[in-house]
mmCIF file as gemmi writes it, N, C-alpha and C atoms, coordinates in Angstrom:
data_model
loop_
_atom_site.group_PDB
_atom_site.id
_atom_site.type_symbol
_atom_site.label_atom_id
_atom_site.label_alt_id
_atom_site.label_comp_id
_atom_site.label_asym_id
_atom_site.label_entity_id
_atom_site.label_seq_id
_atom_site.pdbx_PDB_ins_code
_atom_site.Cartn_x
_atom_site.Cartn_y
_atom_site.Cartn_z
_atom_site.occupancy
_atom_site.B_iso_or_equiv
_atom_site.pdbx_formal_charge
_atom_site.auth_seq_id
_atom_site.auth_asym_id
_atom_site.pdbx_PDB_model_num
ATOM 1 N N . UNK Axp A 1 ? 105.665 -57.976 -70.334 1 0 ? 1 A 1
ATOM 2 C CA . UNK Axp A 1 ? 106.422 -58.898 -69.519 1 0 ? 1 A 1
ATOM 3 C C . UNK Axp A 1 ? 105.466 -59.546 -68.523 1 0 ? 1 A 1
ATOM 4 N N . UNK Axp A 2 ? 105.635 -60.831 -68.315 1 0 ? 2 A 1
ATOM 5 C CA . UNK Axp A 2 ? 104.821 -61.549 -67.345 1 0 ? 2 A 1
ATOM 6 C C . UNK Axp A 2 ? 105.234 -61.15 -65.926 1 0 ? 2 A 1
ATOM 7 N N . UNK Axp A 3 ? 104.277 -61.086 -65.031 1 0 ? 3 A 1
ATOM 8 C CA . UNK Axp A 3 ? 104.576 -60.789 -63.632 1 0 ? 3 A 1
ATOM 9 C C . UNK Axp A 3 ? 105.252 -61.996 -62.987 1 0 ? 3 A 1
ATOM 10 N N . UNK Axp A 4 ? 106.235 -61.732 -62.147 1 0 ? 4 A 1
ATOM 11 C CA . UNK Axp A 4 ? 106.898 -62.804 -61.426 1 0 ? 4 A 1
ATOM 12 C C . UNK Axp A 4 ? 107.429 -62.265 -60.107 1 0 ? 4 A 1
ATOM 13 N N . UNK Axp A 5 ? 107.717 -63.171 -59.196 1 0 ? 5 A 1
ATOM 14 C CA . UNK Axp A 5 ? 108.301 -62.823 -57.911 1 0 ? 5 A 1
ATOM 15 C C . UNK Axp A 5 ? 109.689 -63.425 -57.848 1 0 ? 5 A 1
ATOM 16 N N . UNK Axp A 6 ? 110.671 -62.604 -57.509 1 0 ? 6 A 1
ATOM 17 C CA . UNK Axp A 6 ? 112.05 -63.06 -57.387 1 0 ? 6 A 1
ATOM 18 C C . UNK Axp A 6 ? 112.335 -63.323 -55.914 1 0 ? 6 A 1
ATOM 19 N N . UNK Axp A 7 ? 112.722 -64.546 -55.584 1 0 ? 7 A 1
ATOM 20 C CA . UNK Axp A 7 ? 112.982 -64.941 -54.204 1 0 ? 7 A 1
ATOM 21 C C . UNK Axp A 7 ? 114.332 -65.646 -54.152 1 0 ? 7 A 1
ATOM 22 N N . UNK Axp A 8 ? 115.422 -64.892 -53.975 1 0 ? 8 A 1
ATOM 23 C CA . UNK Axp A 8 ? 116.752 -65.5 -54.02 1 0 ? 8 A 1
ATOM 24 C C . UNK Axp A 8 ? 117.007 -66.437 -52.841 1 0 ? 8 A 1
ATOM 25 N N . UNK Axp A 9 ? 117.809 -67.441 -53.091 1 0 ? 9 A 1
ATOM 26 C CA . UNK Axp A 9 ? 118.204 -68.397 -52.052 1 0 ? 9 A 1
ATOM 27 C C . UNK Axp A 9 ? 119.662 -68.151 -51.685 1 0 ? 9 A 1
ATOM 28 N N . UNK Axp A 10 ? 119.983 -68.376 -50.427 1 0 ? 10 A 1
ATOM 29 C CA . UNK Axp A 10 ? 121.347 -68.166 -49.949 1 0 ? 10 A 1
ATOM 30 C C . UNK Axp A 10 ? 122.214 -69.414 -50.105 1 0 ? 10 A 1
ATOM 31 N N . UNK Axp A 11 ? 121.581 -70.559 -50.372 1 0 ? 11 A 1
ATOM 32 C CA . UNK Axp A 11 ? 122.338 -71.803 -50.511 1 0 ? 11 A 1
ATOM 33 C C . UNK Axp A 11 ? 121.597 -72.748 -51.449 1 0 ? 11 A 1
ATOM 34 N N . UNK Axp A 12 ? 122.289 -73.783 -51.857 1 0 ? 12 A 1
ATOM 35 C CA . UNK Axp A 12 ? 121.67 -74.797 -52.714 1 0 ? 12 A 1
ATOM 36 C C . UNK Axp A 12 ? 120.544 -75.496 -51.954 1 0 ? 12 A 1
ATOM 37 N N . UNK Axp A 13 ? 120.773 -75.761 -50.676 1 0 ? 13 A 1
ATOM 38 C CA . UNK Axp A 13 ? 119.751 -76.421 -49.859 1 0 ? 13 A 1
ATOM 39 C C . UNK Axp A 13 ? 118.49 -75.57 -49.763 1 0 ? 13 A 1
ATOM 40 N N . UNK Axp A 14 ? 118.657 -74.263 -49.564 1 0 ? 14 A 1
ATOM 41 C CA . UNK Axp A 14 ? 117.505 -73.364 -49.485 1 0 ? 14 A 1
ATOM 42 C C . UNK Axp A 14 ? 116.775 -73.312 -50.825 1 0 ? 14 A 1
ATOM 43 N N . UNK Axp A 15 ? 117.514 -73.286 -51.912 1 0 ? 15 A 1
ATOM 44 C CA . UNK Axp A 15 ? 116.891 -73.275 -53.243 1 0 ? 15 A 1
ATOM 45 C C . UNK Axp A 15 ? 116.092 -74.556 -53.466 1 0 ? 15 A 1
ATOM 46 N N . UNK Axp A 16 ? 116.658 -75.693 -53.084 1 0 ? 16 A 1
ATOM 47 C CA . UNK Axp A 16 ? 115.957 -76.97 -53.243 1 0 ? 16 A 1
ATOM 48 C C . UNK Axp A 16 ? 114.676 -76.993 -52.414 1 0 ? 16 A 1
ATOM 49 N N . UNK Axp A 17 ? 114.724 -76.462 -51.206 1 0 ? 17 A 1
ATOM 50 C CA . UNK Axp A 17 ? 113.54 -76.42 -50.344 1 0 ? 17 A 1
ATOM 51 C C . UNK Axp A 17 ? 112.456 -75.531 -50.948 1 0 ? 17 A 1
ATOM 52 N N . UNK Axp A 18 ? 112.837 -74.389 -51.493 1 0 ? 18 A 1
ATOM 53 C CA . UNK Axp A 18 ? 111.864 -73.487 -52.127 1 0 ? 18 A 1
ATOM 54 C C . UNK Axp A 18 ? 111.228 -74.149 -53.347 1 0 ? 18 A 1
ATOM 55 N N . UNK Axp A 19 ? 112.012 -74.892 -54.102 1 0 ? 19 A 1
ATOM 56 C CA . UNK Axp A 19 ? 111.474 -75.594 -55.266 1 0 ? 19 A 1
ATOM 57 C C . UNK Axp A 19 ? 110.512 -76.704 -54.854 1 0 ? 19 A 1
ATOM 58 N N . UNK Axp A 20 ? 110.815 -77.369 -53.739 1 0 ? 20 A 1
ATOM 59 C CA . UNK Axp A 20 ? 109.919 -78.426 -53.24 1 0 ? 20 A 1
ATOM 60 C C . UNK Axp A 20 ? 108.592 -77.851 -52.755 1 0 ? 20 A 1
ATOM 61 N N . UNK Axp A 21 ? 108.633 -76.694 -52.111 1 0 ? 21 A 1
ATOM 62 C CA . UNK Axp A 21 ? 107.425 -76.105 -51.514 1 0 ? 21 A 1
ATOM 63 C C . UNK Axp A 21 ? 106.479 -75.504 -52.54 1 0 ? 21 A 1
ATOM 64 N N . UNK Axp A 22 ? 107.002 -75.054 -53.661 1 0 ? 22 A 1
ATOM 65 C CA . UNK Axp A 22 ? 106.158 -74.391 -54.656 1 0 ? 22 A 1
ATOM 66 C C . UNK Axp A 22 ? 106.263 -75.097 -56 1 0 ? 22 A 1
ATOM 67 N N . UNK Axp A 23 ? 105.195 -75.765 -56.435 1 0 ? 23 A 1
ATOM 68 C CA . UNK Axp A 23 ? 105.235 -76.483 -57.712 1 0 ? 23 A 1
ATOM 69 C C . UNK Axp A 23 ? 105.385 -75.553 -58.919 1 0 ? 23 A 1
ATOM 70 N N . UNK Axp A 24 ? 105.073 -74.276 -58.761 1 0 ? 24 A 1
ATOM 71 C CA . UNK Axp A 24 ? 105.203 -73.32 -59.866 1 0 ? 24 A 1
ATOM 72 C C . UNK Axp A 24 ? 106.562 -72.631 -59.896 1 0 ? 24 A 1
ATOM 73 N N . UNK Axp A 25 ? 107.425 -72.931 -58.934 1 0 ? 25 A 1
ATOM 74 C CA . UNK Axp A 25 ? 108.728 -72.279 -58.851 1 0 ? 25 A 1
ATOM 75 C C . UNK Axp A 25 ? 109.647 -72.758 -59.972 1 0 ? 25 A 1
ATOM 76 N N . UNK Axp A 26 ? 110.518 -71.868 -60.403 1 0 ? 26 A 1
ATOM 77 C CA . UNK Axp A 26 ? 111.523 -72.179 -61.416 1 0 ? 26 A 1
ATOM 78 C C . UNK Axp A 26 ? 112.846 -71.58 -60.998 1 0 ? 26 A 1
ATOM 79 N N . UNK Axp A 27 ? 113.913 -72.172 -61.48 1 0 ? 27 A 1
ATOM 80 C CA . UNK Axp A 27 ? 115.238 -71.628 -61.25 1 0 ? 27 A 1
ATOM 81 C C . UNK Axp A 27 ? 115.476 -70.551 -62.296 1 0 ? 27 A 1
ATOM 82 N N . UNK Axp A 28 ? 115.944 -69.402 -61.849 1 0 ? 28 A 1
ATOM 83 C CA . UNK Axp A 28 ? 116.203 -68.284 -62.75 1 0 ? 28 A 1
ATOM 84 C C . UNK Axp A 28 ? 117.7 -68.18 -62.98 1 0 ? 28 A 1
ATOM 85 N N . UNK Axp A 29 ? 118.108 -68.298 -64.216 1 0 ? 29 A 1
ATOM 86 C CA . UNK Axp A 29 ? 119.509 -68.165 -64.569 1 0 ? 29 A 1
ATOM 87 C C . UNK Axp A 29 ? 119.582 -67.536 -65.945 1 0 ? 29 A 1
ATOM 88 N N . UNK Axp A 30 ? 120.542 -66.717 -66.137 1 0 ? 30 A 1
ATOM 89 C CA . UNK Axp A 30 ? 120.669 -66.109 -67.452 1 0 ? 30 A 1
ATOM 90 C C . UNK Axp A 30 ? 121.601 -64.92 -67.42 1 0 ? 30 A 1
ATOM 91 N N . UNK Axp A 31 ? 121.841 -64.421 -68.578 1 0 ? 31 A 1
ATOM 92 C CA . UNK Axp A 31 ? 122.734 -63.286 -68.697 1 0 ? 31 A 1
ATOM 93 C C . UNK Axp A 31 ? 121.985 -62.031 -69.077 1 0 ? 31 A 1
ATOM 94 N N . UNK Axp A 32 ? 122.606 -61.242 -69.88 1 0 ? 32 A 1
ATOM 95 C CA . UNK Axp A 32 ? 122.082 -59.936 -70.254 1 0 ? 32 A 1
ATOM 96 C C . UNK Axp A 32 ? 120.808 -60.015 -71.085 1 0 ? 32 A 1
ATOM 97 N N . UNK Axp A 33 ? 120.526 -61.151 -71.685 1 0 ? 33 A 1
ATOM 98 C CA . UNK Axp A 33 ? 119.362 -61.237 -72.574 1 0 ? 33 A 1
ATOM 99 C C . UNK Axp A 33 ? 118.094 -61.715 -71.879 1 0 ? 33 A 1
ATOM 100 N N . UNK Axp A 34 ? 118.165 -62.084 -70.604 1 0 ? 34 A 1
ATOM 101 C CA . UNK Axp A 34 ? 117.001 -62.662 -69.934 1 0 ? 34 A 1
ATOM 102 C C . UNK Axp A 34 ? 115.834 -61.679 -69.838 1 0 ? 34 A 1
ATOM 103 N N . UNK Axp A 35 ? 116.048 -60.488 -69.315 1 0 ? 35 A 1
ATOM 104 C CA . UNK Axp A 35 ? 114.952 -59.531 -69.134 1 0 ? 35 A 1
ATOM 105 C C . UNK Axp A 35 ? 114.378 -59.085 -70.477 1 0 ? 35 A 1
ATOM 106 N N . UNK Axp A 36 ? 115.195 -58.719 -71.478 1 0 ? 36 A 1
ATOM 107 C CA . UNK Axp A 36 ? 114.596 -58.373 -72.778 1 0 ? 36 A 1
ATOM 108 C C . UNK Axp A 36 ? 113.789 -59.521 -73.383 1 0 ? 36 A 1
ATOM 109 N N . UNK Axp A 37 ? 114.249 -60.747 -73.215 1 0 ? 37 A 1
ATOM 110 C CA . UNK Axp A 37 ? 113.516 -61.905 -73.721 1 0 ? 37 A 1
ATOM 111 C C . UNK Axp A 37 ? 112.181 -62.045 -73.007 1 0 ? 37 A 1
ATOM 112 N N . UNK Axp A 38 ? 112.164 -61.795 -71.694 1 0 ? 38 A 1
ATOM 113 C CA . UNK Axp A 38 ? 110.915 -61.854 -70.935 1 0 ? 38 A 1
ATOM 114 C C . UNK Axp A 38 ? 109.968 -60.738 -71.366 1 0 ? 38 A 1
ATOM 115 N N . UNK Axp A 39 ? 110.513 -59.563 -71.646 1 0 ? 39 A 1
ATOM 116 C CA . UNK Axp A 39 ? 109.669 -58.444 -72.077 1 0 ? 39 A 1
ATOM 117 C C . UNK Axp A 39 ? 108.977 -58.75 -73.401 1 0 ? 39 A 1
ATOM 118 N N . UNK Axp A 40 ? 109.641 -59.509 -74.253 1 0 ? 40 A 1
ATOM 119 C CA . UNK Axp A 40 ? 109.052 -59.906 -75.532 1 0 ? 40 A 1
ATOM 120 C C . UNK Axp A 40 ? 108.177 -61.147 -75.39 1 0 ? 40 A 1
ATOM 121 N N . UNK Axp A 41 ? 108.047 -61.642 -74.163 1 0 ? 41 A 1
ATOM 122 C CA . UNK Axp A 41 ? 107.259 -62.835 -73.846 1 0 ? 41 A 1
ATOM 123 C C . UNK Axp A 41 ? 107.728 -64.07 -74.616 1 0 ? 41 A 1
ATOM 124 N N . UNK Axp A 42 ? 109.036 -64.158 -74.812 1 0 ? 42 A 1
ATOM 125 C CA . UNK Axp A 42 ? 109.609 -65.319 -75.484 1 0 ? 42 A 1
ATOM 126 C C . UNK Axp A 42 ? 110.047 -66.379 -74.483 1 0 ? 42 A 1
ATOM 127 N N . UNK Axp A 43 ? 110.093 -66.022 -73.213 1 0 ? 43 A 1
ATOM 128 C CA . UNK Axp A 43 ? 110.462 -67.005 -72.179 1 0 ? 43 A 1
ATOM 129 C C . UNK Axp A 43 ? 109.594 -66.827 -70.964 1 0 ? 43 A 1
């Protein structure tokens, strides 16, 4: 699994600000298959 840092936002505005500040940031969304998919390095 790739290393990553999880930094939750409390609001949409905070999430937008975090995305603006870090060009490598991504929105994390998913269900039960997200972590297994990451472990297989498919996402």
